[in-house]
C-alpha positions as CSV (number, residue, x, y, z in Angstrom):
1,X,-23.9,5.2,-14.0
2,X,-24.3,3.2,-10.7
3,X,-21.8,1.6,-9.3
4,X,-21.4,-0.6,-6.7
5,X,-18.4,-1.0,-4.6
6,X,-17.4,-3.6,-2.2
7,X,-15.1,-1.8,0.4
8,X,-14.8,-4.2,3.9
9,X,-12.3,-1.4,5.0
10,X,-13.4,1.9,4.1
11,X,-13.2,4.9,6.5
12,X,-12.3,8.9,6.2
13,X,-9.1,10.3,7.8
14,X,-7.4,7.0,7.7
15,X,-4.7,5.8,5.5
16,X,-3.7,2.2,4.5
17,X,-6.3,-0.1,3.2
18,X,-9.4,2.4,5.0
19,X,-8.3,5.3,3.2
20,X,-7.9,3.3,-0.2
21,X,-11.6,2.2,0.3
22,X,-12.8,5.8,1.5
23,X,-11.0,7.8,-1.3
24,X,-11.9,5.2,-4.1
25,X,-15.8,5.7,-3.0
26,X,-15.5,9.8,-3.0
27,X,-13.5,10.1,-6.0
28,X,-16.3,7.7,-8.3
29,X,-19.3,9.8,-6.3
30,X,-18.1,12.8,-8.4
31,X,-19.0,11.7,-11.5
32,X,-21.2,8.5,-10.8
33,X,-24.1,7.3,-8.1
34,X,-22.0,5.1,-5.7
35,X,-23.5,2.8,-3.3
36,X,-20.8,1.1,-1.0
37,X,-21.1,-2.2,0.8
38,X,-19.1,-1.8,3.6
39,X,-18.5,-3.1,7.7
40,X,-21.1,-2.3,10.0
41,X,-18.2,-1.0,12.5
42,X,-17.1,1.9,9.7
43,X,-20.5,3.5,10.3
44,X,-19.0,5.4,13.3
45,X,-16.6,7.2,11.7
46,X,-18.2,7.4,8.3
47,X,-21.9,8.9,9.2
48,X,-20.2,11.6,11.9
49,X,-18.3,12.4,8.6
50,X,-21.1,12.7,6.3
51,X,-23.4,14.4,8.6
52,X,-21.0,17.2,8.5
53,X,-20.0,17.1,4.4
54,X,-22.8,15.4,2.7
55,X,-22.0,13.6,-0.3
56,X,-25.4,13.2,-2.2
57,X,-24.2,10.7,-4.9
58,X,-22.6,8.4,-2.2
59,X,-24.6,5.8,-0.5
60,X,-23.4,3.5,2.3
61,X,-24.9,-0.4,3.0
62,X,-23.6,-1.6,6.3
63,X,-23.8,-5.1,7.3
64,X,-22.0,-8.1,9.6
65,X,-22.1,-11.5,9.3
66,X,-24.3,-12.7,12.1
67,X,-24.1,-9.2,14.0
68,X,-20.1,-9.3,14.5
69,X,-19.2,-5.7,14.7
70,X,-15.6,-5.5,15.8
71,X,-12.3,-4.2,15.2
72,X,-10.5,-7.7,15.2
73,X,-7.0,-6.2,16.1
74,X,-4.8,-8.6,17.5
75,X,-6.9,-11.4,16.1
76,X,-5.6,-11.6,12.7
77,X,-7.2,-15.8,12.7
78,X,-10.7,-14.5,13.3
79,X,-10.5,-11.5,10.8
80,X,-9.9,-13.9,8.1
81,X,-12.7,-15.9,8.7
82,X,-15.1,-13.0,9.2
83,X,-13.7,-11.1,6.1
84,X,-14.5,-14.6,4.1
85,X,-18.1,-15.0,6.0
86,X,-18.5,-11.4,5.2
87,X,-17.5,-11.6,1.0
88,X,-20.4,-14.5,1.0
89,X,-22.8,-12.2,3.0
90,X,-21.9,-9.3,0.8
91,X,-23.3,-11.3,-2.6
92,X,-26.6,-11.9,-1.2
93,X,-27.0,-8.4,0.1
94,X,-25.8,-7.0,-3.5
95,X,-28.3,-9.3,-5.4
96,X,-31.1,-8.1,-3.2
97,X,-29.9,-4.2,-4.1
98,X,-29.6,-5.2,-7.7
99,X,-33.0,-6.0,-7.8
100,X,-33.8,-2.4,-7.0
101,X,-31.0,-0.7,-8.1
102,X,-29.9,-2.0,-11.4
103,X,-26.2,-1.1,-10.9
104,X,-24.1,-1.0,-13.7
105,X,-21.0,-2.2,-12.4
106,X,-19.4,-3.7,-9.4
107,X,-16.2,-3.4,-8.2
108,X,-13.9,-5.3,-5.7
109,X,-12.1,-2.7,-3.8
110,X,-10.8,-3.5,-0.2
111,X,-9.1,-5.8,0.9
112,X,-6.3,-6.0,-2.2
113,X,-5.3,-9.3,-0.9
114,X,-5.3,-11.1,-4.3
115,X,-6.2,-14.9,-2.8
116,X,-9.3,-13.9,-2.0
117,X,-12.7,-14.2,-3.5
118,X,-15.0,-11.5,-4.2
119,X,-18.7,-13.0,-4.4
120,X,-19.7,-9.7,-6.4
121,X,-18.4,-11.3,-9.3
122,X,-21.6,-13.5,-9.5
123,X,-23.5,-10.7,-10.0
124,X,-25.0,-10.6,-14.1
125,X,-23.1,-7.4,-14.4
126,X,-19.4,-6.5,-15.6
127,X,-17.3,-6.9,-12.6
128,X,-13.9,-5.0,-11.9
129,X,-11.7,-6.6,-9.3
130,X,-8.8,-4.1,-7.6
131,X,-6.5,-3.0,-7.7
132,X,-5.4,-6.1,-5.5
133,X,-1.7,-6.6,-4.5
134,X,0.2,-10.0,-2.2
135,X,1.8,-11.0,-5.6
136,X,5.3,-10.5,-3.9
137,X,7.4,-13.0,-2.1
138,X,10.8,-12.3,-0.4
139,X,13.4,-13.7,-2.6
140,X,14.4,-17.1,-1.3
141,X,18.1,-15.5,-0.7
142,X,17.2,-13.3,1.9
143,X,15.3,-15.5,4.1
144,X,18.2,-16.7,5.9
145,X,18.9,-13.3,7.5
146,X,15.1,-13.8,8.9
147,X,15.2,-15.2,12.6
148,X,12.5,-17.6,13.4
149,X,9.6,-15.7,13.8
150,X,10.2,-14.3,10.2
151,X,10.9,-17.6,8.7
152,X,7.5,-19.1,10.3
153,X,6.0,-16.0,8.9
154,X,7.3,-16.1,5.5
155,X,6.0,-19.9,5.3
156,X,2.0,-19.0,6.9
157,X,2.1,-16.5,4.1
158,X,3.1,-18.7,1.2
159,X,1.0,-21.2,2.7
160,X,-2.1,-19.1,3.2
161,X,-1.6,-17.6,-0.6
162,X,-1.4,-21.1,-2.0
163,X,-4.6,-22.1,-0.3
164,X,-6.1,-19.2,-1.7
165,X,-5.1,-19.7,-5.4
166,X,-6.1,-23.2,-4.9
167,X,-9.9,-21.8,-4.0
168,X,-12.0,-22.3,-6.4
169,X,-13.9,-18.9,-5.9
170,X,-10.7,-17.0,-6.0
171,X,-10.5,-18.6,-9.4
172,X,-13.9,-18.1,-10.3
173,X,-13.4,-14.1,-9.2
174,X,-10.4,-14.2,-11.7
175,X,-11.9,-15.7,-14.6
176,X,-15.3,-13.1,-14.3
177,X,-13.3,-9.8,-14.2
178,X,-14.0,-7.9,-16.9
179,X,-10.7,-6.1,-15.6
180,X,-8.3,-7.4,-12.6
181,X,-6.3,-4.6,-11.7
182,X,-2.5,-5.6,-10.2
183,X,-1.0,-3.5,-7.7
184,X,2.4,-4.9,-8.7
185,X,3.7,-6.6,-12.0
186,X,4.4,-9.8,-9.5
187,X,0.3,-9.7,-8.4
188,X,0.0,-9.2,-12.3
189,X,1.4,-12.3,-13.3
190,X,-0.7,-14.1,-10.6
191,X,-4.0,-12.6,-11.8
192,X,-3.4,-14.2,-15.3
193,X,-2.3,-17.4,-13.9
194,X,-5.8,-17.6,-12.0
195,X,-7.1,-16.9,-15.6
196,X,-7.9,-12.8,-15.7
197,X,-8.5,-12.4,-19.1
198,X,-7.7,-8.6,-19.0
199,X,-4.9,-7.4,-16.1
200,X,-3.5,-4.2,-15.8
201,X,-1.2,-3.0,-13.8
202,X,-1.4,0.0,-11.8
203,X,-1.4,0.5,-8.0
204,X,-3.7,1.5,-5.4
205,X,-1.2,4.3,-3.8
206,X,-2.4,8.2,-3.8
207,X,-2.4,11.3,-1.6
208,X,-4.9,13.7,-1.6
209,X,-4.1,17.1,-2.9
210,X,-4.0,18.9,0.3
211,X,-1.5,16.5,1.3
212,X,0.5,16.9,-1.6
213,X,0.5,20.5,-0.9
214,X,1.4,20.3,2.3
215,X,4.6,17.8,1.7
216,X,5.5,20.1,-1.3
217,X,5.6,23.5,1.3
218,X,8.7,21.2,3.2
219,X,11.4,23.4,3.3
220,X,15.2,22.3,2.4
221,X,16.6,20.2,5.1
222,X,18.8,22.3,7.2
223,X,22.3,22.5,6.6
224,X,24.7,19.6,8.1
225,X,25.2,16.1,7.9
226,X,23.3,13.7,5.4
227,X,20.5,12.5,7.0
228,X,18.6,9.2,5.8
229,X,15.0,8.4,6.7
230,X,13.3,4.9,7.2
231,X,9.7,5.0,7.8
232,X,7.3,1.7,8.8
233,X,7.2,-1.2,11.0
234,X,10.3,-2.7,12.2
235,X,9.4,-6.0,11.0
236,X,11.5,-8.3,9.1
237,X,10.3,-7.7,5.8
238,X,10.7,-4.6,5.8
239,X,14.7,-5.2,5.2
240,X,16.2,-2.5,7.9
241,X,18.7,-5.0,8.4
242,X,19.9,-4.8,5.3
243,X,20.0,-0.7,4.9
244,X,21.8,-0.6,8.6
245,X,24.4,-2.9,6.9
246,X,24.9,-0.6,4.2
247,X,24.9,2.5,6.2
248,X,27.4,1.0,8.2
249,X,29.2,-0.1,5.1
250,X,28.9,3.2,3.6
251,X,31.6,6.1,3.5
252,X,29.9,8.6,5.1
253,X,31.3,8.7,8.4
254,X,29.2,12.1,9.5
255,X,25.7,10.9,8.1
256,X,22.8,10.3,10.4
257,X,20.1,7.5,9.7
258,X,16.4,8.3,11.5
259,X,14.1,5.2,11.5
260,X,10.7,6.1,12.7
261,X,8.4,3.1,13.9
262,X,7.8,0.3,16.2
263,X,7.7,-3.2,15.8
264,X,8.9,-6.6,17.3
265,X,12.3,-6.2,15.4
266,X,13.2,-3.0,16.9
267,X,15.5,-4.8,19.6
268,X,17.3,-6.9,17.3
269,X,17.9,-3.6,15.2
270,X,19.2,-1.3,17.8
271,X,21.5,-4.4,18.9
272,X,22.7,-4.7,15.4
273,X,23.6,-0.8,15.1
274,X,25.6,-0.8,18.0
275,X,27.4,-4.0,16.6
276,X,28.4,-2.3,13.4
277,X,29.2,0.6,15.1
278,X,27.2,3.3,13.9
279,X,24.9,3.3,17.0
280,X,25.9,6.7,17.9
281,X,24.3,7.8,14.1
282,X,20.9,5.6,14.2
283,X,18.4,7.6,16.0
284,X,15.2,5.1,16.7
285,X,12.5,7.5,17.6
286,X,9.6,4.9,17.8
287,X,6.0,5.4,16.4
288,X,4.8,9.3,16.1
289,X,1.8,11.1,15.0
290,X,1.5,11.5,11.5
291,X,2.2,15.5,11.8
292,X,5.3,14.6,13.5
293,X,6.5,12.3,10.8
294,X,5.9,15.0,8.1
295,X,8.0,17.1,10.0
296,X,10.8,14.8,10.2
297,X,10.5,14.2,6.8
298,X,11.3,17.7,6.0
299,X,13.9,17.4,8.4
300,X,15.6,14.3,6.1
301,X,17.3,14.5,2.3
302,X,16.4,11.0,1.7
303,X,14.2,7.8,1.9
304,X,15.8,4.7,2.6
305,X,13.0,2.0,1.6
306,X,14.3,-1.8,1.1
307,X,11.1,-3.7,1.7
308,X,11.5,-7.2,0.7
309,X,7.4,-7.4,-0.2
310,X,5.1,-4.9,-0.2
311,X,2.2,-4.1,-2.6
312,X,2.1,-0.4,-1.6
313,X,4.3,2.1,0.3
314,X,2.8,5.4,0.8
315,X,5.8,6.9,2.3
316,X,7.4,6.3,-0.8
317,X,5.0,8.7,-2.6
318,X,4.8,11.2,0.6
319,X,8.8,12.0,0.3
320,X,8.6,12.5,-3.2
321,X,5.9,15.1,-2.8
322,X,8.2,16.3,-0.3
323,X,10.8,16.6,-3.3
324,X,13.0,14.1,-1.6
325,X,14.6,10.8,-3.7
326,X,14.1,7.5,-2.7
327,X,16.4,4.8,-2.5
328,X,14.5,1.2,-2.9
329,X,14.6,-2.1,-4.3
330,X,13.1,-2.3,-7.7
331,X,10.6,-4.7,-6.2
332,X,6.7,-4.6,-5.4
333,X,5.0,-1.5,-5.1
334,X,7.8,0.9,-4.6
335,X,9.7,-0.5,-7.8
336,X,6.1,0.8,-9.6
337,X,6.1,4.2,-7.9
338,X,9.6,4.9,-8.5
339,X,11.4,6.0,-11.6
340,X,15.1,6.4,-12.4
341,X,14.5,9.8,-12.5
342,X,12.8,10.2,-9.0
343,X,15.0,8.0,-7.3
344,X,17.5,5.1,-7.2
345,X,16.4,1.7,-7.9
346,X,18.0,-1.5,-6.9
347,X,17.8,-5.0,-7.9
348,X,16.4,-7.5,-5.3
349,X,19.2,-9.8,-6.0
350,X,20.4,-11.3,-2.6
351,X,21.7,-9.6,0.7
352,X,25.1,-8.9,-0.2
353,X,24.5,-7.4,-3.7
354,X,21.4,-5.3,-2.0
355,X,23.6,-4.2,0.8
356,X,26.5,-3.0,-1.8
357,X,24.3,-1.4,-3.8
358,X,22.7,0.6,-0.8
359,X,25.7,1.5,0.3
360,X,26.6,3.1,-3.5
361,X,23.4,4.6,-3.2
362,X,23.4,6.4,-0.1
363,X,27.0,7.7,-1.4
364,X,25.6,8.9,-4.4
365,X,22.7,10.9,-2.6
366,X,24.8,12.4,-0.6
367,X,27.0,14.0,-3.3
368,X,23.8,14.5,-5.8
369,X,20.9,14.7,-4.6
370,X,18.9,18.0,-5.8
371,X,18.2,16.3,-9.7
372,X,15.5,13.9,-8.4
373,X,13.3,16.3,-5.8
374,X,11.4,18.0,-8.5
375,X,10.9,15.1,-10.4
376,X,9.5,13.3,-7.8
377,X,7.0,15.8,-6.9
378,X,5.5,16.2,-10.5
379,X,5.2,12.6,-10.9
380,X,3.3,12.4,-7.3
381,X,1.0,15.4,-9.0
382,X,0.7,13.6,-12.1
383,X,0.5,9.9,-11.0
384,X,-0.6,9.6,-7.5
385,X,-2.9,12.0,-6.3
386,X,-6.5,11.1,-5.8
387,X,-8.0,13.4,-7.9
388,X,-5.6,11.5,-10.8
389,X,-6.8,8.2,-9.9
390,X,-9.9,9.1,-9.7
391,X,-10.0,10.2,-13.5
392,X,-8.1,7.0,-14.2
393,X,-10.7,5.0,-12.8
394,X,-13.7,6.8,-14.0
395,X,-12.5,6.5,-17.7
396,X,-12.5,2.5,-17.2
397,X,-16.1,2.5,-15.9
398,X,-17.4,4.6,-18.7
399,X,-15.5,1.9,-20.8
400,X,-17.8,-0.5,-19.3
401,X,-21.0,1.6,-19.8
402,X,-19.8,1.8,-23.8
């Protein structure tokens, strides 16, 4: 097949959205001729990689509206405007290329926000949207624990989603999708309301075979106290204030809690740990290089991931690959990745209930954590490797060709 992918974020060697865009393109090119629309900014990392590692079936089309080639870090408002303009521009670039190539199918890959349109849906060929996410919200009872910054953030996010859902081009994208892929059940509900005819839930989270093999070789944690780990940005919706309170409430006087990451909530979380009387058993490592993060994963017994709205959650798959159980909320992306065989899932009801259930989960993991490890590793291999994802999407592509 001749496939056209739209991947605003697409760079080799990175995680997050850039990694999703890159790996989706790589996997599609294993069986098909693939053209990727992406930013001119990304050429600086893509072209040197391809010069060293040619991929004959993979072709990149770079462009930027009005020549604006920047990373936009720290300027979220300008990035949103740039991204919308880029999507409009992408349609006219794609239409021109379609006249020459005659693509069989178009697909939007990144960004993965469901409330932004993809104008590739206007092309006269089948259109695949996603996986897209962002349909998750922090349940209302949890807002009372957020500081002013957190509440403003949530209000602005809800407003942005409302505006997006009422953008006629978002509705058009949904209605013209031959299939809309949702990263979570919450996003699937949003896509159906927007008019998507066929919706399937599948996460964009995956690891390379090399990453899985590296994580699988992690030795058992050293003997000693039970050691929990959380990894991520220290921001309000990651829910670490909940896990800290649960750690203090759990009957585990010798256990340790390691937190890797940086963010605006760090000072507040450190003060909370001290206030709860567990400051000497909670260690904030700050932002670490990925290699060091993997080492720290191997030194811990279980992952605590109380995120309140997240479409992805790479760290859950990484810890399962390392044969470590995951304790998380049954909400958003982690709720799709983790099963009762690979960890403990907790309802996202209200703060009091979550803190109580997290504390009980920590105590349970301290007694018996071995039964989940191998199941987690096998689940990552069968569901969250890029090779497996590639096979799944290639099967979908063939459905449209037939």
